[in-house]
C-alpha positions as MATLAB code, in Angstrom:
seq = 'MIKRYIGDYHFLADKTTGITMRWGKSVNDNPSFAPVPELADISISNHCTKGCSFCYRNSGNNQEWMSTEDYCHVLDAMNHPKYGNVFQVALGGGEPLEHPEFQTIIDETVKRGIVPNFTTNGIHLTDDICKGIKGKVGAVAISAITVDDIQQEKLALLSKHGIEANVHYVLSSKNIDEAIEIVNGNHHEKFRDVNAIIFLTYKPAGRAASTDVIRKGEKINSFVQAIGNKNVKRTKIGFDACFVPMLLRNAVVNAALVDSCEGGFFSVYIDHQMNVSPCSFGGGRDAYNLTEYDFYDIWLNKFEVFRQENANKCVVSDCKAHDLCRGCCPYYPEVTVCYEH';
ca = [
     -36.512  -11.385    4.550;
     -35.301  -13.475    1.625;
     -36.798  -16.964    1.413;
     -35.657  -19.631   -1.051;
     -37.043  -23.150   -1.099;
     -35.518  -24.882   -4.122;
     -35.823  -28.658   -4.024;
     -33.728  -29.876   -1.074;
     -32.148  -26.437   -0.611;
     -33.712  -24.009    1.860;
     -32.356  -20.540    2.634;
     -33.496  -17.638    4.822;
     -31.741  -14.279    5.080;
     -32.594  -11.169    7.079;
     -31.311   -7.992    5.424;
     -31.623   -6.019    8.646;
     -29.477   -8.255   10.843;
     -27.480  -10.119    8.195;
     -28.435  -13.435    9.793;
     -28.714  -16.330    7.332;
     -29.880  -19.920    7.692;
     -29.757  -22.860    5.340;
     -30.832  -26.489    5.536;
     -31.491  -29.451    3.270;
     -34.318  -31.996    3.265;
     -34.739  -31.283    6.976;
     -33.157  -28.898    9.477;
     -30.710  -31.694   10.324;
     -29.388  -31.935    6.760;
     -26.852  -29.796    4.929;
     -27.643  -29.105    1.269;
     -24.888  -29.997   -1.194;
     -24.821  -26.537   -2.801;
     -26.954  -23.472   -3.476;
     -28.751  -23.330   -6.847;
     -28.406  -19.533   -6.501;
     -25.204  -18.343   -4.769;
     -25.837  -16.721   -1.411;
     -22.849  -14.373   -1.670;
     -20.682  -13.023   -4.473;
     -17.165  -11.827   -3.720;
     -16.474   -9.180   -6.384;
     -13.185   -7.386   -7.025;
     -14.229   -4.077   -8.540;
     -10.613   -3.232   -9.385;
      -7.053   -4.417   -9.154;
      -5.875   -0.869   -8.433;
      -4.355    0.063   -5.075;
      -1.759    2.678   -4.186;
      -0.801    1.309   -0.764;
       1.368   -1.596   -1.925;
       0.984   -3.993    1.026;
       3.598   -6.748    1.066;
       0.954   -9.392    1.837;
      -1.406   -8.513   -1.050;
      -2.532  -11.858   -2.464;
      -3.802  -10.163   -5.647;
      -0.577   -8.281   -6.322;
      -2.602   -5.086   -6.772;
      -0.785   -1.915   -7.757;
      -1.163    1.632   -9.055;
      -2.370    0.391  -12.429;
      -5.799    1.986  -13.084;
      -7.374   -1.448  -13.574;
     -11.058   -0.863  -12.816;
     -14.232   -2.819  -13.398;
     -16.510   -0.371  -15.184;
     -19.901    0.395  -13.670;
     -21.461   -1.042  -16.825;
     -19.611   -4.327  -16.348;
     -20.475   -4.353  -12.644;
     -24.176   -3.969  -13.406;
     -23.847   -6.738  -15.997;
     -22.371   -9.002  -13.306;
     -25.235   -8.321  -10.891;
     -27.870   -8.822  -13.582;
     -26.184  -12.008  -14.821;
     -26.496  -13.500  -11.321;
     -30.201  -12.649  -11.116;
     -31.892  -15.996  -11.648;
     -35.129  -15.562  -13.672;
     -37.067  -17.743  -11.236;
     -35.265  -17.573   -7.878;
     -33.833  -14.064   -7.776;
     -30.372  -12.704   -7.001;
     -27.602  -13.259   -4.492;
     -28.324  -12.068   -0.962;
     -25.163  -10.004   -0.570;
     -21.893   -9.021   -2.229;
     -18.454   -8.526   -0.685;
     -16.670   -5.799   -2.617;
     -12.902   -5.759   -2.718;
     -10.013   -4.868   -4.941;
      -7.447   -3.570   -5.102;
      -8.713   -0.802   -2.896;
     -12.464   -0.302   -3.541;
     -12.485    3.268   -2.215;
     -10.037    4.258   -4.966;
     -12.556    3.212   -7.607;
     -13.738    6.459   -9.290;
     -17.374    5.278   -9.289;
     -17.490    3.561   -5.912;
     -20.644    5.344   -4.707;
     -22.464    4.485   -7.936;
     -21.504    0.835   -7.472;
     -22.982    0.868   -3.960;
     -26.177    2.515   -5.219;
     -26.560    0.089   -8.132;
     -26.190   -2.824   -5.713;
     -28.836   -1.484   -3.331;
     -31.155   -0.714   -6.259;
     -31.201   -4.432   -7.052;
     -32.077   -5.432   -3.499;
     -28.607   -6.811   -2.748;
     -26.713   -5.996    0.457;
     -23.231   -4.559   -0.282;
     -20.270   -4.999    2.074;
     -16.695   -4.001    1.396;
     -13.138   -4.385    2.677;
     -10.763   -1.425    2.683;
      -7.359   -0.417    3.994;
      -9.219    2.541    5.505;
      -6.926    5.289    4.202;
      -9.584    6.927    2.027;
     -12.503    6.527    4.404;
     -13.989    9.990    4.975;
     -17.020   11.599    6.531;
     -18.525   12.202    3.070;
     -18.091    8.546    2.087;
     -19.728    7.444    5.333;
     -22.662    9.754    4.647;
     -22.995    8.241    1.164;
     -23.037    4.614    2.340;
     -24.945    5.040    5.601;
     -28.007    2.801    5.667;
     -26.897    1.063    2.462;
     -24.059   -1.286    3.434;
     -24.162   -4.294    5.691;
     -20.671   -3.832    7.089;
     -17.270   -2.332    6.376;
     -14.085   -4.294    7.108;
     -10.699   -2.661    7.611;
      -7.655   -4.824    6.911;
      -4.755   -5.079    9.368;
      -1.695   -7.228   10.062;
      -0.991   -5.760   13.504;
      -2.918   -3.798   16.107;
      -0.722   -0.826   15.229;
      -2.412   -0.802   11.788;
      -5.824   -0.267   13.316;
      -6.928    3.277   12.569;
      -8.964    4.310   15.579;
     -10.221    7.489   13.927;
     -11.620    5.505   10.972;
     -13.415    3.050   13.242;
     -14.798    5.951   15.259;
     -15.997    7.564   12.031;
     -17.902    4.429   11.032;
     -19.348    4.179   14.532;
     -20.459    7.819   14.408;
     -22.522    7.080   11.305;
     -23.934    3.825   12.695;
     -22.055    1.662   10.178;
     -21.008   -1.778   11.405;
     -17.220   -2.127   11.347;
     -15.096   -5.255   11.436;
     -11.337   -5.705   11.472;
      -9.894   -8.264    9.047;
      -6.706   -9.406   10.763;
      -4.432  -11.356    8.393;
      -3.017  -14.179   10.523;
       0.545  -15.210    9.652;
       3.638  -16.683   11.275;
       4.862  -13.127   11.848;
       1.951  -11.964   14.013;
       0.761  -15.173   15.672;
       2.095  -13.999   19.071;
       0.049  -10.806   18.872;
      -2.978  -12.777   17.656;
      -2.771  -14.929   20.785;
      -2.773  -11.750   22.873;
      -5.842  -10.453   21.029;
      -7.811  -13.669   21.573;
      -6.780  -13.634   25.232;
      -8.429  -10.244   25.615;
      -5.374   -8.003   25.395;
      -5.490   -4.840   23.254;
      -9.214   -4.708   23.987;
      -9.207   -0.895   23.915;
      -8.044   -0.978   20.278;
     -11.313   -2.622   19.279;
     -13.847   -0.515   21.182;
     -15.630    0.580   17.968;
     -15.396   -2.849   16.318;
     -18.245   -5.307   15.848;
     -15.900   -8.277   15.357;
     -12.311   -9.250   14.613;
     -12.180  -11.689   11.711;
      -8.945  -13.673   11.442;
      -8.034  -14.318    7.807;
      -5.582  -17.094    7.018;
      -2.452  -15.784    5.297;
      -2.386  -16.994    1.679;
       0.948  -17.358   -0.215;
      -0.374  -15.723   -3.386;
       0.499  -12.523   -5.199;
       3.162  -10.642   -3.205;
       2.613  -12.778   -0.095;
       5.634  -14.881    0.857;
       5.215  -18.608    1.489;
       7.580  -18.311    4.474;
       4.928  -16.332    6.376;
       2.228  -19.027    6.252;
       1.202  -20.176    9.740;
       2.779  -23.501   10.680;
       1.881  -26.432   12.872;
       3.374  -26.087   16.320;
       3.066  -24.759   19.837;
       2.063  -21.219   18.873;
      -0.864  -22.151   16.669;
      -1.968  -24.642   19.341;
      -1.914  -21.839   21.935;
      -3.975  -19.672   19.592;
      -6.594  -22.370   19.083;
      -6.788  -23.096   22.814;
      -7.286  -19.391   23.536;
     -10.231  -19.324   21.107;
     -12.079  -21.790   23.320;
     -11.623  -19.697   26.476;
     -15.093  -18.308   27.183;
     -14.032  -16.501   30.359;
     -12.092  -13.784   28.536;
     -13.533  -10.330   27.964;
     -12.899   -9.623   24.303;
     -14.458   -8.358   21.109;
     -16.356  -10.960   19.081;
     -14.043  -13.037   16.917;
     -14.571  -14.901   13.674;
     -12.554  -16.773   11.046;
     -12.421  -17.206    7.312;
     -13.244  -20.562    5.741;
      -9.577  -21.524    5.426;
      -9.226  -21.708    9.207;
     -12.380  -23.767    9.739;
     -10.629  -27.184    9.587;
      -8.519  -26.192   12.600;
     -11.608  -25.082   14.524;
     -13.482  -28.272   13.743;
     -10.648  -30.661   14.444;
      -9.892  -29.070   17.813;
     -13.593  -28.879   18.739;
     -13.356  -25.281   19.961;
     -16.669  -24.448   18.294;
     -19.954  -26.248   17.752;
     -19.297  -28.074   14.474;
     -22.979  -28.029   13.540;
     -22.931  -24.214   13.483;
     -19.811  -23.732   11.361;
     -19.612  -23.771    7.578;
     -16.687  -25.386    5.844;
     -15.350  -23.759    2.669;
     -18.229  -22.249    0.700;
     -16.349  -21.291   -2.464;
     -18.063  -22.799   -5.500;
     -20.748  -24.353   -3.277;
     -22.556  -21.390   -1.710;
     -20.449  -18.406   -2.764;
     -18.734  -17.266   -5.942;
     -15.849  -14.971   -6.879;
     -15.762  -12.542   -9.815;
     -12.695  -10.463  -10.621;
     -12.473   -7.014  -12.225;
     -12.268   -8.616  -15.692;
     -15.513  -10.582  -15.112;
     -13.801  -13.940  -14.648;
     -16.021  -16.187  -12.523;
     -14.324  -18.725  -10.258;
     -15.096  -20.599   -7.021;
     -12.691  -18.563   -4.895;
     -10.608  -15.388   -4.992;
      -7.481  -17.426   -4.186;
      -7.745  -19.625   -7.270;
      -5.315  -17.529   -9.300;
      -7.384  -17.921  -12.449;
      -7.936  -21.649  -12.097;
     -11.469  -23.002  -12.642;
     -12.372  -19.593  -14.121;
     -14.865  -18.758  -16.859;
     -15.528  -15.308  -18.305;
     -18.990  -13.755  -18.362;
     -18.399  -12.431  -21.870;
     -18.244  -16.041  -23.080;
     -20.575  -17.956  -20.770;
     -23.924  -17.473  -19.094;
     -23.513  -17.159  -15.328;
     -25.806  -20.093  -14.510;
     -24.084  -22.274  -17.069;
     -20.894  -21.591  -15.094;
     -22.465  -22.004  -11.662;
     -24.626  -25.059  -12.313;
     -22.612  -26.880  -14.969;
     -18.996  -25.744  -15.238;
     -18.483  -25.760  -11.447;
     -20.033  -29.189  -10.985;
     -16.697  -30.931  -11.549;
     -15.087  -28.647   -8.940;
     -17.846  -29.477   -6.453;
     -17.488  -33.211   -7.019;
     -13.712  -33.102   -6.585;
     -13.843  -30.936   -3.462;
     -16.953  -32.156   -1.633;
     -14.713  -33.654    1.070;
     -10.927  -33.842    0.770;
     -10.342  -34.536    4.455;
      -7.360  -36.858    4.865;
      -7.556  -37.118    8.653;
      -9.814  -40.127    9.020;
      -9.892  -40.059   12.827;
     -11.047  -36.417   12.997;
     -14.363  -36.018   14.793;
     -15.408  -33.460   12.177;
     -14.382  -35.610    9.204;
     -17.864  -35.642    7.674;
     -18.417  -31.892    8.151;
     -15.138  -30.530    6.807;
     -14.250  -30.217    3.120;
     -10.606  -30.700    3.988;
      -7.576  -28.798    2.793;
      -7.752  -25.875    0.407;
      -7.754  -27.065   -3.239;
      -5.511  -24.150   -4.215;
      -3.209  -23.685   -1.202;
      -3.295  -26.881    0.900;
      -0.321  -25.619    2.930;
      -2.544  -23.072    4.728;
      -4.649  -25.843    6.271;
      -2.500  -26.393    9.345;
      -4.225  -29.484   10.713;
      -3.203  -31.487    7.627;
       0.530  -31.217    8.182;
       1.941  -34.619    9.129;
];
């Protein structure tokens, strides 16, 4: 169990279950930010041979890796001398399993008492890799844009080794009809070895086309309404931070139990070139390199302007969740559907 009581910021995290809790002056208060980030989203490469059309990082077959030495430097830079390190990291790419030293990266993370998780397209997931990460990772997520992408044999392989598996379903205007079916309990057999389906909001970055962003209208309303249907037998579902405004505004979840965008407030992103920024979708904006700056100078000082500007950008004054939601995305406001007028 990780315990951090730093001024008005309180944080508990259980490495076994992955459950985390945070509160401010009292359990009824939300702290403004974490003096030590709770999670670091780290791209260990920008190399990927699959070439997905929706890749927001525009990754390709380019041999752009973060070296193990640089990765260890990143982890050690985040280790606060008084309060310790981040609770967990989310490893991505590119395709992390194509990194030539992937297993070493997992081992170096565990050695430092940090829980590693990673997202993969699943192509390179093998029995040997599962043996190497068993008991070391919190969860593995496999990306998909349709149920036909879901590789049953890969999910079964993770299940065989007792590794928690999630599906990251990229929600766009192209697959919203299928997403409604999923939330209504259809395709349930496709997710038999899945812990949860996490819907990720489609971002118009990299190779992703702006025409595929989900739009305000009847279909997204049907999707949101289906989320609130508790009488459906379905796999657990979750959402990325970019979809939270829609959940809060439509009151389909308990607002007190949902976090608004955490980027730059409770989590941090670091790319394969050691650029530190609030979010992986920033496209290099608000970024500072670890070869030039100390990590806690970036986190505590450089990001303070970002936190002040984005503490609450909600423009819907009559929204019941106005005080809980940070509002539209500072980088891609068009993905925040409930702000279209």
